[in-house]
Backbone as a chain_set.jsonl record, in Angstrom:
{"seq": "MRSSYPENVQEHGQQIAAIAYGLAVIKNRLYKGKLDADRIATLSVFHDAAEVIAGDLPTPVKYFNKKTKKGFDEIEKFASERLFEMLPEKLKEAFRPIMFKQKSDEQLWKYVKYADIICNYIKCLEELKMGNREFEKAYRTVKARLGAIDDKAVSYFIKNFIPSFSLTLDELNS", "coords": {"N": [[-50.799, -0.52, 20.44], [-47.892, 1.125, 19.099], [-47.023, 4.286, 19.659], [-46.969, 8.029, 18.512], [-47.223, 10.13, 20.329], [-48.639, 10.018, 23.742], [-51.652, 9.381, 25.141], [-54.03, 10.015, 27.347], [-57.077, 9.3, 29.7], [-58.091, 11.356, 30.238], [-57.851, 13.453, 28.585], [-58.851, 11.905, 26.381], [-61.395, 12.151, 27.429], [-62.395, 14.458, 27.219], [-61.696, 15.534, 24.862], [-63.857, 14.041, 23.083], [-66.031, 14.554, 24.773], [-66.132, 17.81, 23.9], [-66.208, 16.91, 20.87], [-68.637, 15.29, 20.837], [-70.741, 17.252, 21.754], [-70.624, 19.116, 20.052], [-71.835, 17.301, 17.603], [-74.079, 16.956, 18.796], [-75.305, 19.875, 19.203], [-75.347, 20.199, 15.993], [-76.765, 18.454, 15.138], [-79.234, 19.192, 16.66], [-79.355, 21.936, 15.691], [-79.237, 21.842, 12.673], [-80.626, 19.407, 11.547], [-83.003, 18.954, 13.176], [-83.096, 18.189, 15.581], [-83.285, 17.107, 19.092], [-81.869, 16.984, 21.224], [-79.779, 16.712, 24.282], [-77.034, 18.681, 24.5], [-75.562, 19.488, 26.478], [-75.731, 17.492, 28.735], [-74.858, 15.285, 27.032], [-72.362, 16.029, 26.382], [-71.37, 16.051, 29.533], [-71.511, 13.041, 29.869], [-70.011, 12.007, 28.361], [-67.389, 12.844, 29.192], [-67.376, 11.103, 31.133], [-67.09, 9.046, 30.251], [-65.008, 6.632, 29.895], [-63.943, 6.597, 32.556], [-63.994, 4.036, 34.208], [-61.825, 3.176, 33.157], [-59.774, 4.439, 34.638], [-59.011, 2.288, 36.332], [-59.323, -0.387, 35.561], [-57.601, 0.589, 33.106], [-56.633, 0.218, 30.143], [-57.46, -1.625, 26.655], [-56.644, -2.329, 23.484], [-58.461, -2.08, 20.752], [-58.46, -4.362, 18.903], [-58.058, -6.187, 20.499], [-59.832, -5.933, 22.716], [-62.186, -6.594, 21.304], [-61.398, -9.582, 20.418], [-62.937, -11.717, 20.287], [-66.191, -12.527, 20.985], [-66.159, -13.334, 23.705], [-63.823, -12.407, 24.786], [-64.575, -9.542, 24.779], [-66.873, -9.992, 26.375], [-65.497, -10.52, 28.99], [-63.899, -8.253, 28.875], [-65.917, -6.256, 29.378], [-67.009, -7.051, 31.982], [-65.131, -6.345, 33.42], [-64.684, -3.866, 33.255], [-67.455, -3.332, 34.28], [-66.949, -3.773, 37.09], [-64.561, -2.262, 37.959], [-66.128, 0.319, 37.653], [-67.978, 0.346, 39.408], [-66.241, 0.341, 41.713], [-65.119, 2.129, 41.296], [-67.29, 4.288, 41.96], [-68.383, 3.321, 44.422], [-65.868, 4.78, 46.221], [-66.863, 7.051, 45.858], [-68.065, 9.794, 48.209], [-70.909, 9.14, 50.177], [-72.71, 10.896, 50.277], [-72.587, 12.109, 47.988], [-73.037, 10.232, 45.796], [-75.29, 9.912, 44.552], [-75.447, 11.91, 42.807], [-73.478, 10.677, 40.807], [-74.396, 8.501, 39.993], [-76.075, 8.538, 37.888], [-74.491, 9.073, 36.055], [-72.468, 7.501, 35.481], [-73.546, 5.199, 35.461], [-75.109, 3.775, 32.679], [-78.295, 4.654, 31.952], [-81.461, 3.545, 30.968], [-82.44, 5.886, 29.596], [-80.956, 7.834, 28.649], [-80.338, 6.201, 26.609], [-80.009, 7.114, 23.422], [-78.525, 9.69, 23.737], [-76.413, 8.393, 24.865], [-75.851, 7.444, 22.229], [-74.549, 8.874, 20.364], [-72.303, 9.748, 22.058], [-70.832, 7.218, 21.459], [-70.496, 7.501, 18.858], [-68.672, 10.108, 18.92], [-66.447, 9.071, 20.016], [-66.136, 6.86, 18.007], [-65.17, 8.614, 16.133], [-62.842, 9.975, 17.215], [-61.204, 8.328, 17.641], [-60.609, 7.682, 14.933], [-59.157, 10.434, 14.384], [-57.289, 10.278, 16.016], [-55.774, 8.14, 14.159], [-55.387, 9.631, 12.032], [-53.734, 11.762, 13.035], [-51.29, 9.808, 13.476], [-50.554, 8.802, 11.334], [-49.955, 10.902, 9.999], [-47.638, 11.957, 11.554], [-46.377, 10.018, 10.041], [-46.417, 7.262, 11.246], [-47.079, 4.429, 10.058], [-47.808, 2.453, 12.112], [-50.712, 2.665, 12.144], [-51.991, 2.026, 10.13], [-53.624, -0.005, 9.485], [-55.635, 0.235, 11.196], [-56.926, 2.747, 10.803], [-58.014, 2.281, 8.373], [-59.964, 0.499, 8.858], [-61.413, 2.132, 11.059], [-62.256, 4.2, 9.691], [-64.07, 2.824, 7.921], [-65.718, 1.908, 10.032], [-66.855, 4.626, 10.338], [-67.629, 5.235, 7.723], [-70.118, 3.674, 8.183], [-72.016, 4.573, 9.673], [-74.957, 5.935, 9.867], [-75.899, 8.495, 10.213], [-77.226, 12.099, 9.789], [-75.575, 14.281, 11.452], [-73.256, 13.003, 11.802], [-72.01, 12.6, 9.518], [-71.887, 15.584, 8.871], [-70.119, 16.535, 10.182], [-67.925, 15.041, 9.702], [-67.34, 15.626, 7.156], [-67.048, 18.215, 7.394], [-65.658, 19.168, 9.093], [-63.527, 17.128, 9.747], [-61.247, 17.194, 7.908], [-59.401, 19.238, 8.321], [-57.653, 18.447, 10.544], [-56.2, 17.28, 9.631], [-54.254, 19.213, 8.834], [-51.555, 21.592, 8.594], [-49.76, 22.96, 11.364], [-49.119, 25.743, 10.0], [-50.87, 25.595, 7.816], [-53.302, 25.832, 9.248], [-53.213, 28.234, 10.175], [-53.273, 29.773, 7.767]], "CA": [[-49.865, -0.13, 19.438], [-46.883, 2.172, 19.095], [-48.096, 5.419, 19.399], [-46.3, 8.765, 18.702], [-47.849, 10.655, 21.645], [-49.107, 9.594, 24.684], [-52.812, 9.88, 25.174], [-54.619, 9.755, 28.531], [-57.929, 9.356, 29.322], [-58.277, 13.082, 30.876], [-57.56, 13.983, 27.701], [-59.198, 11.38, 25.863], [-62.392, 12.145, 27.764], [-62.252, 15.93, 27.13], [-61.694, 15.204, 23.175], [-64.949, 13.065, 23.267], [-66.892, 15.731, 25.264], [-65.895, 18.511, 22.913], [-66.72, 16.843, 19.423], [-69.965, 15.046, 20.856], [-71.282, 18.091, 22.284], [-70.68, 19.737, 18.599], [-72.629, 16.29, 16.964], [-75.702, 17.516, 19.619], [-75.18, 21.157, 18.218], [-75.303, 20.017, 14.551], [-77.91, 17.391, 15.196], [-80.316, 20.265, 16.913], [-79.676, 23.255, 15.248], [-79.277, 21.366, 11.816], [-81.607, 18.561, 11.626], [-84.403, 19.651, 13.944], [-82.96, 16.984, 17.223], [-83.962, 17.465, 20.418], [-81.019, 16.438, 22.03], [-79.291, 17.18, 25.528], [-75.95, 18.854, 24.627], [-74.868, 19.617, 27.817], [-75.697, 16.044, 28.914], [-73.88, 14.461, 26.069], [-71.08, 16.345, 26.874], [-71.317, 15.206, 30.936], [-71.388, 11.782, 29.759], [-68.466, 11.744, 27.561], [-66.187, 13.134, 29.653], [-67.172, 10.173, 32.312], [-67.382, 7.422, 29.423], [-64.225, 5.826, 30.121], [-64.003, 6.564, 33.829], [-63.168, 2.434, 34.675], [-59.923, 2.63, 32.835], [-58.452, 4.758, 35.674], [-58.776, 1.234, 37.436], [-59.163, -1.158, 34.441], [-57.084, 0.219, 32.184], [-57.257, -0.118, 28.485], [-56.846, -2.732, 26.121], [-56.506, -2.126, 22.157], [-59.769, -2.694, 20.119], [-58.545, -5.495, 18.516], [-57.49, -7.104, 21.37], [-61.019, -5.713, 23.342], [-63.018, -7.193, 20.565], [-61.48, -10.075, 19.865], [-63.921, -12.307, 19.812], [-67.221, -12.216, 21.922], [-65.864, -14.126, 24.972], [-62.785, -11.52, 25.299], [-65.356, -8.746, 24.829], [-67.396, -9.976, 27.522], [-64.724, -10.493, 30.007], [-63.349, -7.022, 29.43], [-67.068, -5.672, 29.933], [-67.379, -7.246, 33.408], [-64.17, -5.745, 34.317], [-64.777, -1.834, 33.72], [-68.365, -2.981, 34.923], [-66.196, -3.698, 38.482], [-64.143, -0.88, 38.09], [-67.296, 1.585, 37.67], [-68.875, -0.338, 41.028], [-65.197, 0.497, 42.463], [-64.577, 4.436, 41.729], [-68.704, 4.616, 42.678], [-67.812, 3.367, 46.281], [-64.932, 5.627, 46.517], [-67.302, 8.568, 46.353], [-68.797, 9.788, 49.59], [-72.497, 9.008, 50.526], [-73.664, 12.419, 50.216], [-72.423, 12.451, 46.006], [-73.06, 9.333, 44.994], [-76.97, 9.743, 43.906], [-75.757, 12.864, 41.761], [-72.812, 10.765, 40.182], [-74.719, 7.269, 39.601], [-76.552, 8.188, 36.314], [-73.05, 9.829, 34.5], [-71.371, 6.548, 35.911], [-73.93, 3.88, 35.203], [-75.89, 4.324, 31.847], [-79.455, 4.865, 32.287], [-82.141, 3.627, 29.56], [-83.237, 7.457, 29.574], [-80.208, 8.196, 28.217], [-79.953, 5.354, 24.916], [-80.057, 8.187, 22.624], [-77.382, 10.301, 23.973], [-74.864, 7.533, 24.419], [-75.076, 6.811, 20.726], [-73.755, 10.244, 20.088], [-71.047, 9.355, 22.607], [-70.198, 6.267, 20.867], [-69.772, 8.502, 17.539], [-67.944, 10.641, 18.998], [-65.461, 7.767, 20.037], [-65.345, 6.465, 16.78], [-64.594, 10.172, 15.186], [-61.681, 10.399, 17.842], [-60.046, 7.057, 17.223], [-60.277, 8.445, 13.336], [-58.698, 11.542, 14.261], [-55.946, 9.101, 16.395], [-55.08, 7.414, 13.404], [-54.867, 10.835, 11.257], [-52.627, 12.207, 13.306], [-50.205, 8.923, 13.863], [-50.28, 8.644, 10.265], [-49.438, 12.196, 9.966], [-46.521, 11.548, 12.23], [-45.283, 8.731, 9.645], [-46.497, 6.466, 11.981], [-47.077, 3.626, 9.685], [-48.293, 1.288, 12.605], [-52.258, 3.121, 12.225], [-52.759, 1.867, 8.774], [-54.993, -1.068, 9.288], [-56.992, 0.913, 12.187], [-57.226, 4.305, 9.922], [-58.883, 1.997, 7.269], [-61.138, -0.339, 9.709], [-62.265, 3.045, 11.78], [-62.809, 4.832, 8.434], [-65.095, 1.89, 7.314], [-66.681, 1.975, 10.93], [-67.48, 5.586, 10.187], [-68.941, 5.303, 6.964], [-71.359, 2.778, 8.065], [-72.921, 5.209, 10.566], [-76.315, 6.871, 8.908], [-76.473, 9.738, 10.601], [-76.457, 13.41, 9.256], [-74.874, 14.919, 12.128], [-72.145, 12.657, 12.123], [-71.627, 13.279, 8.087], [-72.03, 16.798, 8.608], [-68.962, 16.804, 10.825], [-66.836, 14.255, 8.86], [-67.243, 16.582, 5.812], [-67.018, 20.112, 7.379], [-64.403, 19.257, 10.515], [-62.015, 16.113, 9.84], [-60.145, 17.532, 7.127], [-58.699, 20.083, 9.494], [-56.95, 17.432, 11.257], [-55.219, 16.223, 8.593], [-53.453, 20.438, 8.267], [-50.517, 21.758, 9.353], [-49.958, 24.688, 11.622], [-49.291, 26.938, 8.951], [-52.127, 25.718, 6.947], [-54.431, 26.314, 9.929], [-53.265, 29.57, 10.193], [-53.475, 30.858, 6.668]], "C": [[-48.66, 0.975, 19.805], [-47.186, 3.53, 18.933], [-46.762, 6.831, 19.442], [-46.359, 9.714, 19.76], [-48.418, 9.6, 22.399], [-50.396, 9.87, 24.864], [-53.46, 9.343, 26.432], [-55.991, 10.026, 28.969], [-58.834, 10.554, 30.243], [-58.656, 13.415, 29.311], [-58.7, 13.601, 26.156], [-61.036, 11.895, 25.967], [-62.968, 13.728, 27.56], [-62.358, 15.934, 25.465], [-63.554, 14.868, 22.851], [-66.217, 13.891, 23.236], [-67.163, 16.542, 24.252], [-66.619, 18.09, 21.708], [-68.717, 16.135, 19.864], [-70.54, 16.22, 21.137], [-71.682, 18.834, 21.032], [-71.624, 18.802, 17.994], [-73.918, 16.604, 17.627], [-75.915, 18.75, 18.642], [-75.858, 20.853, 16.781], [-76.522, 19.683, 14.629], [-79.12, 18.301, 15.465], [-80.455, 21.135, 15.923], [-79.459, 22.878, 13.258], [-80.603, 20.85, 11.071], [-82.492, 18.332, 12.459], [-84.357, 18.4, 15.268], [-83.382, 17.648, 18.082], [-82.472, 16.851, 21.354], [-80.067, 17.288, 23.129], [-77.654, 17.389, 24.927], [-75.114, 18.468, 25.596], [-75.017, 18.086, 28.549], [-74.607, 14.729, 28.248], [-72.581, 14.489, 26.729], [-70.464, 15.644, 28.559], [-70.935, 13.591, 30.754], [-70.435, 11.385, 28.964], [-67.068, 11.911, 28.248], [-65.959, 12.005, 30.681], [-66.963, 9.185, 31.715], [-66.242, 6.727, 29.981], [-63.406, 5.948, 31.467], [-63.37, 5.254, 34.738], [-61.915, 2.419, 34.382], [-59.544, 3.289, 33.626], [-58.045, 3.119, 36.056], [-58.763, 0.192, 36.799], [-58.454, -1.162, 33.684], [-57.458, 0.336, 30.845], [-56.644, -0.836, 27.784], [-57.328, -1.863, 24.415], [-57.765, -2.714, 21.294], [-59.462, -3.51, 19.204], [-58.293, -6.689, 19.313], [-58.849, -7.285, 22.138], [-62.155, -6.696, 22.93], [-62.655, -8.331, 19.566], [-62.222, -11.067, 19.499], [-65.064, -12.061, 20.979], [-66.996, -12.69, 23.561], [-64.695, -12.907, 25.717], [-64.053, -9.977, 25.575], [-66.531, -8.824, 26.329], [-66.611, -9.854, 29.149], [-64.384, -8.906, 30.363], [-64.248, -5.736, 30.166], [-67.374, -5.941, 31.188], [-65.809, -6.656, 34.331], [-64.004, -4.734, 34.408], [-66.117, -2.075, 34.264], [-67.557, -2.709, 36.59], [-65.936, -2.437, 38.554], [-64.713, 0.403, 38.099], [-67.824, 1.308, 38.976], [-67.271, 0.757, 41.94], [-65.062, 1.908, 42.64], [-66.331, 4.719, 42.401], [-68.223, 4.435, 43.924], [-67.24, 3.813, 46.806], [-65.654, 7.34, 46.598], [-68.127, 8.773, 47.872], [-70.35, 9.497, 49.369], [-72.899, 9.806, 49.944], [-73.726, 12.476, 48.419], [-72.697, 11.395, 45.124], [-74.569, 9.259, 44.119], [-76.546, 11.198, 42.354], [-74.667, 12.49, 40.631], [-73.174, 9.137, 39.633], [-75.43, 7.485, 37.861], [-75.744, 8.684, 35.419], [-72.497, 8.042, 34.405], [-71.454, 5.046, 35.523], [-75.298, 4.175, 33.765], [-77.497, 4.015, 32.289], [-80.324, 4.614, 30.703], [-82.816, 4.877, 29.384], [-82.322, 8.043, 28.53], [-79.334, 7.073, 26.522], [-79.034, 6.537, 24.212], [-78.97, 9.13, 22.621], [-75.93, 9.461, 23.902], [-74.866, 6.767, 23.178], [-74.443, 7.609, 19.987], [-72.016, 10.337, 20.531], [-69.861, 8.714, 22.258], [-69.839, 6.852, 19.624], [-68.919, 9.083, 17.912], [-66.534, 10.119, 19.27], [-64.848, 7.657, 19.062], [-64.553, 7.725, 16.058], [-63.293, 10.466, 15.994], [-60.753, 9.554, 17.514], [-60.008, 7.238, 15.613], [-59.008, 9.569, 13.744], [-57.357, 10.969, 14.869], [-55.362, 8.879, 15.418], [-54.767, 8.578, 12.655], [-53.853, 11.478, 11.422], [-51.428, 11.39, 13.502], [-50.09, 8.914, 12.256], [-49.47, 10.333, 9.494], [-48.159, 12.31, 10.114], [-46.043, 10.54, 11.257], [-45.442, 7.447, 10.43], [-47.593, 5.13, 11.066], [-48.243, 2.142, 10.629], [-50.104, 1.491, 12.732], [-52.628, 2.773, 11.047], [-53.645, 1.371, 8.792], [-55.824, -0.331, 10.145], [-57.512, 1.858, 11.353], [-58.24, 3.323, 9.06], [-60.203, 1.33, 8.049], [-61.728, 0.826, 10.123], [-62.713, 4.08, 10.269], [-64.026, 4.25, 7.676], [-66.293, 2.074, 8.57], [-67.423, 3.372, 10.329], [-68.547, 6.144, 9.082], [-70.231, 4.449, 7.187], [-72.545, 3.048, 9.056], [-73.905, 6.323, 9.622], [-76.95, 7.861, 9.861], [-76.025, 11.312, 10.036], [-75.375, 14.216, 9.812], [-73.417, 14.783, 11.939], [-71.352, 13.17, 10.559], [-71.394, 14.403, 7.981], [-70.194, 17.235, 9.609], [-67.941, 16.347, 10.268], [-66.645, 15.342, 7.793], [-66.881, 18.001, 6.455], [-65.455, 20.104, 8.447], [-63.368, 18.309, 10.514], [-60.99, 16.65, 9.138], [-59.067, 18.637, 7.699], [-57.523, 19.41, 9.999], [-55.765, 16.826, 10.792], [-53.849, 17.975, 8.363], [-52.247, 20.703, 9.514], [-50.575, 22.927, 10.068], [-50.328, 25.896, 11.186], [-50.457, 27.129, 8.223], [-53.467, 25.882, 7.755], [-54.563, 27.591, 9.981], [-53.214, 30.76, 8.958], [-54.984, 30.65, 5.942]], "O": [[-48.693, 1.582, 20.876], [-47.68, 3.845, 17.851], [-45.794, 6.743, 20.198], [-45.248, 10.133, 20.085], [-48.675, 8.488, 21.936], [-50.466, 11.089, 24.713], [-53.417, 8.119, 26.557], [-56.312, 11.166, 28.631], [-59.961, 10.487, 30.733], [-59.829, 13.614, 28.997], [-59.156, 14.359, 25.299], [-61.788, 11.997, 24.998], [-64.142, 13.95, 27.854], [-63.347, 16.486, 24.984], [-64.275, 15.735, 22.356], [-67.08, 14.019, 22.368], [-68.179, 16.341, 23.587], [-67.607, 18.751, 21.388], [-69.738, 16.49, 19.275], [-71.335, 16.25, 20.198], [-72.852, 19.179, 20.863], [-72.612, 19.469, 17.687], [-74.914, 16.492, 16.914], [-76.521, 18.7, 17.572], [-76.96, 21.353, 16.553], [-77.412, 20.448, 14.257], [-80.031, 18.276, 14.636], [-81.499, 21.203, 15.273], [-79.579, 23.884, 12.559], [-81.368, 21.466, 10.329], [-82.839, 17.151, 12.447], [-85.345, 17.861, 15.767], [-83.86, 18.769, 17.908], [-82.715, 16.116, 22.311], [-79.664, 18.415, 22.842], [-76.977, 16.363, 24.86], [-74.279, 17.567, 25.673], [-73.916, 17.675, 28.914], [-73.958, 13.788, 28.705], [-71.922, 13.636, 27.322], [-69.452, 14.963, 28.719], [-70.12, 13.036, 31.49], [-70.09, 10.204, 29.004], [-66.001, 11.351, 27.994], [-64.838, 11.777, 31.136], [-66.615, 8.209, 32.38], [-66.682, 5.966, 30.843], [-62.281, 5.45, 31.516], [-62.553, 5.343, 35.654], [-61.014, 1.874, 35.02], [-58.379, 2.91, 33.747], [-56.864, 2.771, 36.06], [-58.052, -0.612, 37.402], [-58.15, -2.231, 33.155], [-58.623, 0.554, 30.512], [-55.428, -0.959, 27.932], [-58.186, -0.987, 24.312], [-57.909, -3.936, 21.274], [-60.352, -3.506, 18.354], [-58.303, -7.863, 18.943], [-59.227, -8.44, 22.335], [-62.854, -7.38, 23.678], [-63.101, -8.414, 18.421], [-62.205, -11.365, 18.305], [-64.722, -11.339, 21.916], [-67.743, -12.309, 24.462], [-64.715, -12.597, 26.908], [-64.199, -9.552, 26.721], [-66.855, -7.894, 27.067], [-67.042, -9.279, 30.148], [-64.471, -8.355, 31.46], [-63.913, -4.825, 30.923], [-68.082, -5.086, 31.72], [-65.591, -6.621, 35.542], [-63.337, -4.262, 35.329], [-66.422, -1.086, 34.931], [-67.6, -1.617, 37.156], [-66.675, -1.57, 39.02], [-64.112, 1.425, 38.429], [-68.122, 2.299, 39.643], [-67.476, 1.746, 42.644], [-64.943, 2.626, 43.632], [-66.412, 5.435, 43.399], [-67.656, 5.355, 44.514], [-67.441, 3.733, 48.018], [-65.224, 8.369, 47.118], [-68.699, 7.858, 48.464], [-70.854, 9.696, 48.264], [-73.553, 9.543, 48.935], [-74.703, 12.812, 47.75], [-72.635, 11.513, 43.9], [-74.751, 8.541, 43.136], [-77.166, 11.342, 41.3], [-74.527, 13.251, 39.673], [-72.345, 8.56, 38.93], [-75.268, 6.719, 36.912], [-76.02, 8.796, 34.224], [-72.198, 7.5, 33.341], [-70.625, 4.155, 35.336], [-76.331, 4.782, 34.049], [-77.728, 3.041, 33.005], [-80.059, 5.18, 29.642], [-83.958, 4.781, 28.936], [-82.802, 8.691, 27.6], [-78.339, 7.213, 25.812], [-77.842, 6.805, 24.362], [-78.455, 9.408, 21.538], [-74.879, 9.656, 23.29], [-74.189, 5.762, 22.959], [-73.795, 7.226, 19.013], [-71.012, 10.702, 19.921], [-68.672, 8.998, 22.405], [-68.668, 6.646, 19.306], [-67.905, 8.761, 17.294], [-65.551, 10.685, 18.792], [-63.685, 7.983, 18.822], [-63.445, 7.643, 15.528], [-62.555, 11.276, 15.432], [-59.624, 9.878, 17.143], [-59.008, 6.703, 15.134], [-57.893, 9.349, 13.269], [-56.327, 11.183, 14.231], [-54.217, 9.33, 15.431], [-53.542, 8.636, 12.543], [-53.077, 11.837, 10.536], [-50.405, 12.041, 13.715], [-48.898, 9.15, 12.061], [-48.609, 10.501, 8.631], [-47.43, 12.668, 9.188], [-45.023, 10.024, 11.714], [-44.598, 6.567, 10.263], [-48.753, 4.957, 11.44], [-49.013, 1.307, 10.152], [-50.771, 0.633, 13.31], [-53.739, 3.201, 10.734], [-54.655, 1.859, 8.285], [-56.976, -0.262, 9.714], [-58.724, 1.765, 11.16], [-59.414, 3.689, 9.111], [-61.346, 1.698, 7.779], [-62.85, 0.883, 9.618], [-63.839, 4.579, 10.258], [-64.808, 4.908, 6.99], [-67.474, 2.312, 8.315], [-68.55, 3.229, 9.856], [-69.541, 6.867, 9.139], [-71.226, 4.537, 6.467], [-73.54, 2.366, 9.302], [-73.542, 7.255, 8.903], [-78.13, 7.997, 10.185], [-74.863, 11.686, 9.876], [-74.48, 14.745, 9.153], [-72.562, 15.667, 11.892], [-70.376, 13.916, 10.486], [-70.658, 14.68, 7.034], [-69.444, 18.196, 9.437], [-66.94, 17.062, 10.221], [-65.539, 15.88, 7.752], [-66.372, 18.842, 5.714], [-64.505, 20.886, 8.439], [-62.352, 18.523, 11.174], [-59.856, 16.637, 9.618], [-57.899, 18.643, 7.31], [-56.413, 19.91, 9.816], [-54.814, 16.195, 11.253], [-52.755, 17.815, 7.822], [-52.079, 20.301, 10.665], [-51.248, 23.878, 9.671], [-51.171, 26.731, 11.513], [-51.02, 28.192, 7.961], [-54.548, 26.037, 7.188], [-55.641, 28.178, 9.885], [-53.151, 31.988, 9.021], [-55.345, 31.407, 5.041]]}, "num_chains": 1, "name": "protein.A"}
């Protein structure tokens, strides 16, 4: 989609890490969760690393049908393996549990995904604020996905932090 400003994997990973960390802290402090916020942030930074090799596809293309999604998943898996193989042998075991999903991290990956959806929503808000109508349908779709998430930490984040993403710099400073 035409975008008002470019976004890259590094910036996207950092934004997701910050939001996922925040979600974990909210879950732990306000809702008696026991999430490892540091681990969630680390997983978030690397969650799209394969895109350095594989590139990214717009969501409607990636999820067009099961065959398309499966094909792109295979490309991302190959890209992750390729990145991993580029590491020096002595470093591989430190990166394996970050680059390849571990069963023990399933709950944590859920919050990485929540943060990814929130970041997509923020991107839509920012693009619409810039007058980019290209993101109107994406905004409605992502908003519905956010609304379907049944998690108190996500609801708290949306209620307390999302409105600030629609403010101007002057409004933020007043």
